[in-house]
HTML snippet that shows the backbone in 3Dmol.js (N, CA, C, O; Angstrom):
<script src="https://3Dmol.org/build/3Dmol-min.js"></script>
<div id="view" style="width:600px;height:400px;position:relative"></div>
<script>
const pdb = `
ATOM      1  N   UNK A   1     -94.712 -56.298 -98.029  1.00  0.00           N
ATOM      2  CA  UNK A   1     -96.037 -56.677 -97.529  1.00  0.00           C
ATOM      3  C   UNK A   1     -96.994 -56.822 -98.707  1.00  0.00           C
ATOM      4  O   UNK A   1     -97.104 -55.909 -99.525  1.00  0.00           O
ATOM      5  N   UNK A   2     -97.689 -57.958 -98.806  1.00  0.00           N
ATOM      6  CA  UNK A   2     -98.593 -58.151 -99.939  1.00  0.00           C
ATOM      7  C   UNK A   2     -99.796 -57.221 -99.836  1.00  0.00           C
ATOM      8  O   UNK A   2    -100.258 -56.901 -98.741  1.00  0.00           O
ATOM      9  N   UNK A   3    -100.288 -56.801-100.977  1.00  0.00           N
ATOM     10  CA  UNK A   3    -101.483 -55.965-100.999  1.00  0.00           C
ATOM     11  C   UNK A   3    -102.705 -56.847-101.180  1.00  0.00           C
ATOM     12  O   UNK A   3    -102.617 -57.961-101.697  1.00  0.00           O
ATOM     13  N   UNK A   4    -103.834 -56.336-100.750  1.00  0.00           N
ATOM     14  CA  UNK A   4    -105.072 -57.083-100.915  1.00  0.00           C
ATOM     15  C   UNK A   4    -106.045 -56.266-101.733  1.00  0.00           C
ATOM     16  O   UNK A   4    -105.984 -55.036-101.751  1.00  0.00           O
ATOM     17  N   UNK A   5    -106.931 -56.950-102.400  1.00  0.00           N
ATOM     18  CA  UNK A   5    -107.965 -56.307-103.192  1.00  0.00           C
ATOM     19  C   UNK A   5    -109.306 -56.879-102.767  1.00  0.00           C
ATOM     20  O   UNK A   5    -109.469 -58.095-102.665  1.00  0.00           O
ATOM     21  N   UNK A   6    -110.251 -56.008-102.525  1.00  0.00           N
ATOM     22  CA  UNK A   6    -111.593 -56.467-102.185  1.00  0.00           C
ATOM     23  C   UNK A   6    -112.322 -56.863-103.457  1.00  0.00           C
ATOM     24  O   UNK A   6    -112.301 -56.136-104.451  1.00  0.00           O
ATOM     25  N   UNK A   7    -112.966 -58.022-103.418  1.00  0.00           N
ATOM     26  CA  UNK A   7    -113.731 -58.508-104.560  1.00  0.00           C
ATOM     27  C   UNK A   7    -115.144 -58.789-104.086  1.00  0.00           C
ATOM     28  O   UNK A   7    -115.345 -59.452-103.068  1.00  0.00           O
ATOM     29  N   UNK A   8    -116.113 -58.290-104.817  1.00  0.00           N
ATOM     30  CA  UNK A   8    -117.519 -58.523-104.479  1.00  0.00           C
ATOM     31  C   UNK A   8    -118.007 -59.735-105.265  1.00  0.00           C
ATOM     32  O   UNK A   8    -117.974 -59.739-106.496  1.00  0.00           O
ATOM     33  N   UNK A   9    -118.459 -60.761-104.551  1.00  0.00           N
ATOM     34  CA  UNK A   9    -119.001 -61.958-105.181  1.00  0.00           C
ATOM     35  C   UNK A   9    -120.454 -62.121-104.750  1.00  0.00           C
ATOM     36  O   UNK A   9    -120.726 -62.517-103.616  1.00  0.00           O
ATOM     37  N   UNK A  10    -121.381 -61.820-105.644  1.00  0.00           N
ATOM     38  CA  UNK A  10    -122.791 -61.992-105.259  1.00  0.00           C
ATOM     39  C   UNK A  10    -123.145 -63.477-105.194  1.00  0.00           C
ATOM     40  O   UNK A  10    -123.187 -64.167-106.213  1.00  0.00           O
ATOM     41  N   UNK A  11    -123.399 -63.951-103.974  1.00  0.00           N
ATOM     42  CA  UNK A  11    -123.728 -65.357-103.763  1.00  0.00           C
ATOM     43  C   UNK A  11    -125.116 -65.484-103.159  1.00  0.00           C
ATOM     44  O   UNK A  11    -125.533 -64.665-102.341  1.00  0.00           O
ATOM     45  N   UNK A  12    -125.810 -66.508-103.568  1.00  0.00           N
ATOM     46  CA  UNK A  12    -127.054 -66.859-102.912  1.00  0.00           C
ATOM     47  C   UNK A  12    -126.687 -67.583-101.615  1.00  0.00           C
ATOM     48  O   UNK A  12    -125.588 -68.125-101.495  1.00  0.00           O
ATOM     49  N   UNK A  13    -127.592 -67.591-100.662  1.00  0.00           N
ATOM     50  CA  UNK A  13    -127.309 -68.238 -99.384  1.00  0.00           C
ATOM     51  C   UNK A  13    -126.914 -69.701 -99.577  1.00  0.00           C
ATOM     52  O   UNK A  13    -125.944 -70.169 -98.982  1.00  0.00           O
ATOM     53  N   UNK A  14    -127.665 -70.417-100.410  1.00  0.00           N
ATOM     54  CA  UNK A  14    -127.364 -71.842-100.608  1.00  0.00           C
ATOM     55  C   UNK A  14    -125.993 -72.036-101.260  1.00  0.00           C
ATOM     56  O   UNK A  14    -125.329 -73.040-101.002  1.00  0.00           O
ATOM     57  N   UNK A  15    -125.557 -71.086-102.104  1.00  0.00           N
ATOM     58  CA  UNK A  15    -124.226 -71.169-102.693  1.00  0.00           C
ATOM     59  C   UNK A  15    -123.160 -71.003-101.610  1.00  0.00           C
ATOM     60  O   UNK A  15    -122.139 -71.691-101.618  1.00  0.00           O
ATOM     61  N   UNK A  16    -123.409 -70.092-100.693  1.00  0.00           N
ATOM     62  CA  UNK A  16    -122.475 -69.880 -99.593  1.00  0.00           C
ATOM     63  C   UNK A  16    -122.387 -71.126 -98.718  1.00  0.00           C
ATOM     64  O   UNK A  16    -121.299 -71.523 -98.303  1.00  0.00           O
ATOM     65  N   UNK A  17    -123.527 -71.737 -98.440  1.00  0.00           N
ATOM     66  CA  UNK A  17    -123.552 -72.955 -97.629  1.00  0.00           C
ATOM     67  C   UNK A  17    -122.724 -74.050 -98.309  1.00  0.00           C
ATOM     68  O   UNK A  17    -121.929 -74.731 -97.661  1.00  0.00           O
ATOM     69  N   UNK A  18    -122.914 -74.206 -99.586  1.00  0.00           N
ATOM     70  CA  UNK A  18    -122.148 -75.230-100.316  1.00  0.00           C
ATOM     71  C   UNK A  18    -120.657 -74.923-100.289  1.00  0.00           C
ATOM     72  O   UNK A  18    -119.836 -75.832-100.172  1.00  0.00           O
ATOM     73  N   UNK A  19    -120.310 -73.658-100.397  1.00  0.00           N
ATOM     74  CA  UNK A  19    -118.906 -73.258-100.328  1.00  0.00           C
ATOM     75  C   UNK A  19    -118.315 -73.573 -98.954  1.00  0.00           C
ATOM     76  O   UNK A  19    -117.199 -74.083 -98.854  1.00  0.00           O
ATOM     77  N   UNK A  20    -119.061 -73.270 -97.908  1.00  0.00           N
ATOM     78  CA  UNK A  20    -118.596 -73.542 -96.544  1.00  0.00           C
ATOM     79  C   UNK A  20    -118.418 -75.047 -96.338  1.00  0.00           C
ATOM     80  O   UNK A  20    -117.494 -75.471 -95.644  1.00  0.00           O
ATOM     81  N   UNK A  21    -119.287 -75.845 -96.929  1.00  0.00           N
ATOM     82  CA  UNK A  21    -119.182 -77.307 -96.789  1.00  0.00           C
ATOM     83  C   UNK A  21    -117.861 -77.838 -97.342  1.00  0.00           C
ATOM     84  O   UNK A  21    -117.396 -78.898 -96.924  1.00  0.00           O
ATOM     85  N   UNK A  22    -117.260 -77.113 -98.271  1.00  0.00           N
ATOM     86  CA  UNK A  22    -116.001 -77.579 -98.863  1.00  0.00           C
ATOM     87  C   UNK A  22    -114.783 -77.228 -98.006  1.00  0.00           C
ATOM     88  O   UNK A  22    -113.677 -77.687 -98.291  1.00  0.00           O
ATOM     89  N   UNK A  23    -114.972 -76.428 -96.971  1.00  0.00           N
ATOM     90  CA  UNK A  23    -113.849 -76.052 -96.115  1.00  0.00           C
ATOM     91  C   UNK A  23    -113.360 -77.243 -95.298  1.00  0.00           C
ATOM     92  O   UNK A  23    -114.136 -78.142 -94.974  1.00  0.00           O
ATOM     93  N   UNK A  24    -112.080 -77.246 -94.971  1.00  0.00           N
ATOM     94  CA  UNK A  24    -111.582 -78.277 -94.049  1.00  0.00           C
ATOM     95  C   UNK A  24    -112.262 -78.121 -92.685  1.00  0.00           C
ATOM     96  O   UNK A  24    -112.713 -77.035 -92.323  1.00  0.00           O
ATOM     97  N   UNK A  25    -112.326 -79.211 -91.947  1.00  0.00           N
ATOM     98  CA  UNK A  25    -113.017 -79.232 -90.658  1.00  0.00           C
ATOM     99  C   UNK A  25    -112.522 -78.118 -89.726  1.00  0.00           C
ATOM    100  O   UNK A  25    -113.326 -77.465 -89.061  1.00  0.00           O
ATOM    101  N   UNK A  26    -111.210 -77.902 -89.678  1.00  0.00           N
ATOM    102  CA  UNK A  26    -110.644 -76.883 -88.792  1.00  0.00           C
ATOM    103  C   UNK A  26    -111.157 -75.487 -89.165  1.00  0.00           C
ATOM    104  O   UNK A  26    -111.471 -74.684 -88.286  1.00  0.00           O
ATOM    105  N   UNK A  27    -111.240 -75.201 -90.462  1.00  0.00           N
ATOM    106  CA  UNK A  27    -111.723 -73.889 -90.902  1.00  0.00           C
ATOM    107  C   UNK A  27    -113.226 -73.737 -90.659  1.00  0.00           C
ATOM    108  O   UNK A  27    -113.697 -72.638 -90.367  1.00  0.00           O
ATOM    109  N   UNK A  28    -113.975 -74.827 -90.778  1.00  0.00           N
ATOM    110  CA  UNK A  28    -115.409 -74.773 -90.445  1.00  0.00           C
ATOM    111  C   UNK A  28    -115.575 -74.419 -88.967  1.00  0.00           C
ATOM    112  O   UNK A  28    -116.434 -73.614 -88.610  1.00  0.00           O
ATOM    113  N   UNK A  29    -114.754 -75.021 -88.115  1.00  0.00           N
ATOM    114  CA  UNK A  29    -114.823 -74.732 -86.687  1.00  0.00           C
ATOM    115  C   UNK A  29    -114.451 -73.282 -86.410  1.00  0.00           C
ATOM    116  O   UNK A  29    -115.078 -72.630 -85.575  1.00  0.00           O
ATOM    117  N   UNK A  30    -113.432 -72.772 -87.106  1.00  0.00           N
ATOM    118  CA  UNK A  30    -113.037 -71.369 -86.934  1.00  0.00           C
ATOM    119  C   UNK A  30    -114.179 -70.447 -87.341  1.00  0.00           C
ATOM    120  O   UNK A  30    -114.448 -69.454 -86.664  1.00  0.00           O
ATOM    121  N   UNK A  31    -114.850 -70.770 -88.439  1.00  0.00           N
ATOM    122  CA  UNK A  31    -115.981 -69.965 -88.894  1.00  0.00           C
ATOM    123  C   UNK A  31    -117.122 -70.031 -87.887  1.00  0.00           C
ATOM    124  O   UNK A  31    -117.751 -69.015 -87.591  1.00  0.00           O
ATOM    125  N   UNK A  32    -117.389 -71.214 -87.364  1.00  0.00           N
ATOM    126  CA  UNK A  32    -118.431 -71.373 -86.348  1.00  0.00           C
ATOM    127  C   UNK A  32    -118.118 -70.525 -85.121  1.00  0.00           C
ATOM    128  O   UNK A  32    -118.985 -69.821 -84.603  1.00  0.00           O
ATOM    129  N   UNK A  33    -116.872 -70.600 -84.661  1.00  0.00           N
ATOM    130  CA  UNK A  33    -116.466 -69.811 -83.488  1.00  0.00           C
ATOM    131  C   UNK A  33    -116.611 -68.321 -83.754  1.00  0.00           C
ATOM    132  O   UNK A  33    -117.076 -67.572 -82.895  1.00  0.00           O
ATOM    133  N   UNK A  34    -116.215 -67.898 -84.937  1.00  0.00           N
ATOM    134  CA  UNK A  34    -116.321 -66.487 -85.300  1.00  0.00           C
ATOM    135  C   UNK A  34    -117.772 -66.027 -85.278  1.00  0.00           C
ATOM    136  O   UNK A  34    -118.082 -64.964 -84.739  1.00  0.00           O
ATOM    137  N   UNK A  35    -118.659 -66.823 -85.862  1.00  0.00           N
ATOM    138  CA  UNK A  35    -120.076 -66.445 -85.914  1.00  0.00           C
ATOM    139  C   UNK A  35    -120.716 -66.453 -84.533  1.00  0.00           C
ATOM    140  O   UNK A  35    -121.509 -65.570 -84.208  1.00  0.00           O
ATOM    141  N   UNK A  36    -120.375 -67.446 -83.720  1.00  0.00           N
ATOM    142  CA  UNK A  36    -120.960 -67.526 -82.383  1.00  0.00           C
ATOM    143  C   UNK A  36    -120.464 -66.416 -81.473  1.00  0.00           C
ATOM    144  O   UNK A  36    -121.172 -65.996 -80.558  1.00  0.00           O
ATOM    145  N   UNK A  37    -119.263 -65.942 -81.717  1.00  0.00           N
ATOM    146  CA  UNK A  37    -118.696 -64.895 -80.878  1.00  0.00           C
ATOM    147  C   UNK A  37    -118.973 -63.494 -81.407  1.00  0.00           C
ATOM    148  O   UNK A  37    -118.584 -62.503 -80.789  1.00  0.00           O
ATOM    149  N   UNK A  38    -119.634 -63.416 -82.533  1.00  0.00           N
ATOM    150  CA  UNK A  38    -119.943 -62.121 -83.134  1.00  0.00           C
ATOM    151  C   UNK A  38    -121.049 -61.449 -82.321  1.00  0.00           C
ATOM    152  O   UNK A  38    -122.189 -61.914 -82.308  1.00  0.00           O
ATOM    153  N   UNK A  39    -120.709 -60.368 -81.655  1.00  0.00           N
ATOM    154  CA  UNK A  39    -121.682 -59.684 -80.796  1.00  0.00           C
ATOM    155  C   UNK A  39    -122.912 -59.246 -81.568  1.00  0.00           C
ATOM    156  O   UNK A  39    -124.021 -59.300 -81.037  1.00  0.00           O
ATOM    157  N   UNK A  40    -122.741 -58.818 -82.795  1.00  0.00           N
ATOM    158  CA  UNK A  40    -123.873 -58.333 -83.571  1.00  0.00           C
ATOM    159  C   UNK A  40    -124.869 -59.440 -83.879  1.00  0.00           C
ATOM    160  O   UNK A  40    -126.055 -59.171 -84.070  1.00  0.00           O
ATOM    161  N   UNK A  41    -124.406 -60.668 -83.928  1.00  0.00           N
ATOM    162  CA  UNK A  41    -125.302 -61.785 -84.222  1.00  0.00           C
ATOM    163  C   UNK A  41    -126.343 -61.961 -83.123  1.00  0.00           C
ATOM    164  O   UNK A  41    -127.398 -62.552 -83.356  1.00  0.00           O
ATOM    165  N   UNK A  42    -126.053 -61.451 -81.922  1.00  0.00           N
ATOM    166  CA  UNK A  42    -126.963 -61.642 -80.806  1.00  0.00           C
ATOM    167  C   UNK A  42    -127.602 -60.338 -80.332  1.00  0.00           C
ATOM    168  O   UNK A  42    -128.262 -60.321 -79.293  1.00  0.00           O
ATOM    169  N   UNK A  43    -127.419 -59.265 -81.064  1.00  0.00           N
ATOM    170  CA  UNK A  43    -128.041 -58.001 -80.686  1.00  0.00           C
ATOM    171  C   UNK A  43    -129.550 -58.077 -80.895  1.00  0.00           C
ATOM    172  O   UNK A  43    -130.029 -58.369 -81.991  1.00  0.00           O
ATOM    173  N   UNK A  44    -130.271 -57.812 -79.842  1.00  0.00           N
ATOM    174  CA  UNK A  44    -131.730 -57.778 -79.914  1.00  0.00           C
ATOM    175  C   UNK A  44    -132.128 -56.316 -79.733  1.00  0.00           C
ATOM    176  O   UNK A  44    -131.716 -55.679 -78.764  1.00  0.00           O
ATOM    177  N   UNK A  45    -132.926 -55.779 -80.658  1.00  0.00           N
ATOM    178  CA  UNK A  45    -133.331 -54.382 -80.531  1.00  0.00           C
ATOM    179  C   UNK A  45    -134.017 -54.115 -79.187  1.00  0.00           C
ATOM    180  O   UNK A  45    -134.757 -54.958 -78.680  1.00  0.00           O
ATOM    181  N   UNK A  46    -133.765 -52.952 -78.627  1.00  0.00           N
ATOM    182  CA  UNK A  46    -134.328 -52.595 -77.322  1.00  0.00           C
ATOM    183  C   UNK A  46    -135.855 -52.639 -77.337  1.00  0.00           C
ATOM    184  O   UNK A  46    -136.472 -53.032 -76.347  1.00  0.00           O
ATOM    185  N   UNK A  47    -136.465 -52.243 -78.446  1.00  0.00           N
ATOM    186  CA  UNK A  47    -137.931 -52.276 -78.536  1.00  0.00           C
ATOM    187  C   UNK A  47    -138.454 -53.705 -78.401  1.00  0.00           C
ATOM    188  O   UNK A  47    -139.494 -53.930 -77.783  1.00  0.00           O
ATOM    189  N   UNK A  48    -137.741 -54.662 -78.974  1.00  0.00           N
ATOM    190  CA  UNK A  48    -138.157 -56.058 -78.872  1.00  0.00           C
ATOM    191  C   UNK A  48    -137.985 -56.569 -77.444  1.00  0.00           C
ATOM    192  O   UNK A  48    -138.830 -57.309 -76.941  1.00  0.00           O
ATOM    193  N   UNK A  49    -136.891 -56.174 -76.793  1.00  0.00           N
ATOM    194  CA  UNK A  49    -136.677 -56.558 -75.390  1.00  0.00           C
ATOM    195  C   UNK A  49    -137.799 -56.007 -74.518  1.00  0.00           C
ATOM    196  O   UNK A  49    -138.321 -56.704 -73.648  1.00  0.00           O
ATOM    197  N   UNK A  50    -138.163 -54.753 -74.758  1.00  0.00           N
ATOM    198  CA  UNK A  50    -139.211 -54.119 -73.964  1.00  0.00           C
ATOM    199  C   UNK A  50    -140.559 -54.806 -74.179  1.00  0.00           C
ATOM    200  O   UNK A  50    -141.336 -54.960 -73.237  1.00  0.00           O
ATOM    201  N   UNK A  51    -140.836 -55.219 -75.417  1.00  0.00           N
ATOM    202  CA  UNK A  51    -142.073 -55.932 -75.718  1.00  0.00           C
ATOM    203  C   UNK A  51    -142.144 -57.225 -74.906  1.00  0.00           C
ATOM    204  O   UNK A  51    -143.189 -57.551 -74.343  1.00  0.00           O
ATOM    205  N   UNK A  52    -141.041 -57.953 -74.847  1.00  0.00           N
ATOM    206  CA  UNK A  52    -141.001 -59.211 -74.092  1.00  0.00           C
ATOM    207  C   UNK A  52    -141.168 -58.937 -72.599  1.00  0.00           C
ATOM    208  O   UNK A  52    -141.909 -59.641 -71.913  1.00  0.00           O
ATOM    209  N   UNK A  53    -140.475 -57.909 -72.099  1.00  0.00           N
ATOM    210  CA  UNK A  53    -140.611 -57.565 -70.672  1.00  0.00           C
ATOM    211  C   UNK A  53    -142.063 -57.234 -70.326  1.00  0.00           C
ATOM    212  O   UNK A  53    -142.582 -57.679 -69.303  1.00  0.00           O
ATOM    213  N   UNK A  54    -142.706 -56.456 -71.183  1.00  0.00           N
ATOM    214  CA  UNK A  54    -144.109 -56.091 -70.939  1.00  0.00           C
ATOM    215  C   UNK A  54    -145.015 -57.319 -70.983  1.00  0.00           C
ATOM    216  O   UNK A  54    -145.953 -57.436 -70.195  1.00  0.00           O
ATOM    217  N   UNK A  55    -144.728 -58.232 -71.909  1.00  0.00           N
ATOM    218  CA  UNK A  55    -145.523 -59.465 -71.999  1.00  0.00           C
ATOM    219  C   UNK A  55    -145.372 -60.301 -70.739  1.00  0.00           C
ATOM    220  O   UNK A  55    -146.350 -60.856 -70.238  1.00  0.00           O
ATOM    221  N   UNK A  56    -144.163 -60.393 -70.231  1.00  0.00           N
ATOM    222  CA  UNK A  56    -143.926 -61.158 -69.002  1.00  0.00           C
ATOM    223  C   UNK A  56    -144.684 -60.542 -67.838  1.00  0.00           C
ATOM    224  O   UNK A  56    -145.307 -61.259 -67.056  1.00  0.00           O
ATOM    225  N   UNK A  57    -144.638 -59.215 -67.714  1.00  0.00           N
ATOM    226  CA  UNK A  57    -145.375 -58.537 -66.639  1.00  0.00           C
ATOM    227  C   UNK A  57    -146.870 -58.811 -66.755  1.00  0.00           C
ATOM    228  O   UNK A  57    -147.545 -59.073 -65.759  1.00  0.00           O
ATOM    229  N   UNK A  58    -147.376 -58.746 -67.988  1.00  0.00           N
ATOM    230  CA  UNK A  58    -148.803 -58.965 -68.228  1.00  0.00           C
ATOM    231  C   UNK A  58    -149.212 -60.373 -67.789  1.00  0.00           C
ATOM    232  O   UNK A  58    -150.225 -60.545 -67.111  1.00  0.00           O
ATOM    233  N   UNK A  59    -148.434 -61.364 -68.169  1.00  0.00           N
ATOM    234  CA  UNK A  59    -148.800 -62.733 -67.842  1.00  0.00           C
ATOM    235  C   UNK A  59    -148.553 -63.079 -66.386  1.00  0.00           C
ATOM    236  O   UNK A  59    -149.222 -63.958 -65.842  1.00  0.00           O
ATOM    237  N   UNK A  60    -147.602 -62.404 -65.740  1.00  0.00           N
ATOM    238  CA  UNK A  60    -147.414 -62.618 -64.298  1.00  0.00           C
ATOM    239  C   UNK A  60    -148.592 -62.037 -63.531  1.00  0.00           C
ATOM    240  O   UNK A  60    -149.010 -62.587 -62.512  1.00  0.00           O
ATOM    241  N   UNK A  61    -149.124 -60.929 -64.021  1.00  0.00           N
ATOM    242  CA  UNK A  61    -150.268 -60.303 -63.365  1.00  0.00           C
ATOM    243  C   UNK A  61    -151.560 -61.081 -63.629  1.00  0.00           C
ATOM    244  O   UNK A  61    -152.487 -61.050 -62.821  1.00  0.00           O
ATOM    245  N   UNK A  62    -151.611 -61.783 -64.773  1.00  0.00           N
ATOM    246  CA  UNK A  62    -152.829 -62.514 -65.153  1.00  0.00           C
ATOM    247  C   UNK A  62    -152.468 -63.903 -65.687  1.00  0.00           C
ATOM    248  O   UNK A  62    -152.606 -64.152 -66.885  1.00  0.00           O
ATOM    249  N   UNK A  63    -152.012 -64.806 -64.827  1.00  0.00           N
ATOM    250  CA  UNK A  63    -151.593 -66.135 -65.302  1.00  0.00           C
ATOM    251  C   UNK A  63    -152.727 -66.926 -65.944  1.00  0.00           C
ATOM    252  O   UNK A  63    -152.474 -67.876 -66.684  1.00  0.00           O
ATOM    253  N   UNK A  64    -153.960 -66.549 -65.674  1.00  0.00           N
ATOM    254  CA  UNK A  64    -155.091 -67.253 -66.291  1.00  0.00           C
ATOM    255  C   UNK A  64    -155.129 -67.053 -67.803  1.00  0.00           C
ATOM    256  O   UNK A  64    -155.831 -67.781 -68.505  1.00  0.00           O
ATOM    257  N   UNK A  65    -154.373 -66.063 -68.315  1.00  0.00           N
ATOM    258  CA  UNK A  65    -154.326 -65.825 -69.755  1.00  0.00           C
ATOM    259  C   UNK A  65    -153.415 -66.818 -70.487  1.00  0.00           C
ATOM    260  O   UNK A  65    -153.473 -66.933 -71.711  1.00  0.00           O
ATOM    261  N   UNK A  66    -152.589 -67.518 -69.744  1.00  0.00           N
ATOM    262  CA  UNK A  66    -151.671 -68.469 -70.359  1.00  0.00           C
ATOM    263  C   UNK A  66    -152.415 -69.724 -70.784  1.00  0.00           C
ATOM    264  O   UNK A  66    -153.380 -70.144 -70.145  1.00  0.00           O
ATOM    265  N   UNK A  67    -151.939 -70.317 -71.886  1.00  0.00           N
ATOM    266  CA  UNK A  67    -152.484 -71.596 -72.321  1.00  0.00           C
ATOM    267  C   UNK A  67    -151.331 -72.596 -72.378  1.00  0.00           C
ATOM    268  O   UNK A  67    -150.165 -72.211 -72.460  1.00  0.00           O
ATOM    269  N   UNK A  68    -151.672 -73.874 -72.334  1.00  0.00           N
ATOM    270  CA  UNK A  68    -150.599 -74.870 -72.363  1.00  0.00           C
ATOM    271  C   UNK A  68    -150.074 -75.034 -73.789  1.00  0.00           C
ATOM    272  O   UNK A  68    -150.689 -74.591 -74.759  1.00  0.00           O
ATOM    273  N   UNK A  69    -148.918 -75.683 -73.878  1.00  0.00           N
ATOM    274  CA  UNK A  69    -148.231 -75.819 -75.171  1.00  0.00           C
ATOM    275  C   UNK A  69    -149.084 -76.569 -76.199  1.00  0.00           C
ATOM    276  O   UNK A  69    -149.126 -76.190 -77.369  1.00  0.00           O
ATOM    277  N   UNK A  70    -149.756 -77.624 -75.762  1.00  0.00           N
ATOM    278  CA  UNK A  70    -150.580 -78.430 -76.676  1.00  0.00           C
ATOM    279  C   UNK A  70    -151.665 -77.573 -77.330  1.00  0.00           C
ATOM    280  O   UNK A  70    -151.880 -77.655 -78.539  1.00  0.00           O
ATOM    281  N   UNK A  71    -152.347 -76.749 -76.527  1.00  0.00           N
ATOM    282  CA  UNK A  71    -153.391 -75.878 -77.062  1.00  0.00           C
ATOM    283  C   UNK A  71    -152.803 -74.792 -77.964  1.00  0.00           C
ATOM    284  O   UNK A  71    -153.403 -74.418 -78.971  1.00  0.00           O
ATOM    285  N   UNK A  72    -151.635 -74.297 -77.593  1.00  0.00           N
ATOM    286  CA  UNK A  72    -150.984 -73.268 -78.416  1.00  0.00           C
ATOM    287  C   UNK A  72    -150.667 -73.824 -79.804  1.00  0.00           C
ATOM    288  O   UNK A  72    -150.902 -73.151 -80.807  1.00  0.00           O
ATOM    289  N   UNK A  73    -150.134 -75.050 -79.871  1.00  0.00           N
ATOM    290  CA  UNK A  73    -149.818 -75.652 -81.173  1.00  0.00           C
ATOM    291  C   UNK A  73    -151.081 -75.876 -81.998  1.00  0.00           C
ATOM    292  O   UNK A  73    -151.061 -75.717 -83.219  1.00  0.00           O
ATOM    293  N   UNK A  74    -152.168 -76.241 -81.344  1.00  0.00           N
ATOM    294  CA  UNK A  74    -153.438 -76.405 -82.071  1.00  0.00           C
ATOM    295  C   UNK A  74    -153.843 -75.089 -82.726  1.00  0.00           C
ATOM    296  O   UNK A  74    -154.244 -75.059 -83.890  1.00  0.00           O
ATOM    297  N   UNK A  75    -153.732 -73.996 -81.960  1.00  0.00           N
ATOM    298  CA  UNK A  75    -154.101 -72.675 -82.500  1.00  0.00           C
ATOM    299  C   UNK A  75    -153.182 -72.297 -83.645  1.00  0.00           C
ATOM    300  O   UNK A  75    -153.646 -71.804 -84.673  1.00  0.00           O
ATOM    301  N   UNK A  76    -151.892 -72.520 -83.485  1.00  0.00           N
ATOM    302  CA  UNK A  76    -150.927 -72.172 -84.537  1.00  0.00           C
ATOM    303  C   UNK A  76    -151.199 -72.965 -85.802  1.00  0.00           C
ATOM    304  O   UNK A  76    -151.164 -72.411 -86.901  1.00  0.00           O
ATOM    305  N   UNK A  77    -151.468 -74.244 -85.660  1.00  0.00           N
ATOM    306  CA  UNK A  77    -151.673 -75.097 -86.830  1.00  0.00           C
ATOM    307  C   UNK A  77    -153.013 -74.836 -87.533  1.00  0.00           C
ATOM    308  O   UNK A  77    -153.186 -75.217 -88.690  1.00  0.00           O
ATOM    309  N   UNK A  78    -153.949 -74.195 -86.848  1.00  0.00           N
ATOM    310  CA  UNK A  78    -155.239 -73.866 -87.465  1.00  0.00           C
ATOM    311  C   UNK A  78    -155.128 -72.634 -88.361  1.00  0.00           C
ATOM    312  O   UNK A  78    -155.988 -72.406 -89.211  1.00  0.00           O
ATOM    313  N   UNK A  79    -154.080 -71.847 -88.176  1.00  0.00           N
ATOM    314  CA  UNK A  79    -153.929 -70.593 -88.933  1.00  0.00           C
ATOM    315  C   UNK A  79    -153.641 -70.852 -90.388  1.00  0.00           C
ATOM    316  O   UNK A  79    -153.487 -69.909 -91.164  1.00  0.00           O
TER     317      UNK A  79
END
`;
const viewer = $3Dmol.createViewer("view");
viewer.addModel(pdb, "pdb");
viewer.setStyle({}, {cartoon: {color: "spectrum"}});
viewer.zoomTo();
viewer.render();
</script>
């Protein structure tokens, strides 16, 4: 049985992207599937979930506080 050795390669994100681009199409798909199926990639902290739940309750109780998307983008772009 062959032995393996762990090697640490410090890569910048853009270097990793370029490396992935050189993979054959099948291996890119395997990597995509692996990342999409990685449970940790979709873990949302409970505190963040609770914040969203509370926000939804607040806006359901007071829908007059909501603004439309066009106005929201205006506010965001003014910042």
